[in-house]
C-alpha positions, 0 to 999 in steps of 0.5 A: 526488475519489477514495475508497480502501478497503483490506482484507487486514490481520490477525494473522500469525506472523513469516515469514508472508504477507499480501496487502493490497488497495486499491480505488479509486472510479475508474479507476487508469490516470489516476493519476500513482502509487499507493502504500502507507505505514505507521504504527507506534505512536508513529512517523511514517508512512513510505513503503513502496512505489510503482507509477507510472502507467507501471508502474515500482515502487519500494520502501523498503529495509526491505521490498525483496525481501519486498514486491511492489506490483502493480495490476489496472487492470480492477479499479481495485485495487492490491495489496501482497504481503507475504512473510517478515513481521517483527514490525517490519512491524506497523503500520497500512497506508495506500493512497495515490494521487497524481492530477491534472496542473495541480492534483495531489492526494493521497488516502488510504484509512482504513488496515488493521491488520497485526500480526506476532506469535507 
């Protein structure tokens, strides 16, 4: 089992920045990948960014060039730095980890609200 706890959400004006954190209950170096997803009101959850066990990163087109995913293995933490935020970035942001070899499981955090509004 893996517990994930997100933090760092809040209210920010358009053009502003926020950094989300996701702390895992055990070492993240054993995970296949960790990522961030988001869900806006009335919409399906969508993928935002992923960092693999090897450190490769990928981003949704909608956030490429504005968001950066990173990790601190010593702190069992993954970050999402969000810059140049837009109202359409408003959503609940969820941390995800994909773990296991023979049996692969996905784990989710409880989510953190990000609201971009003037």
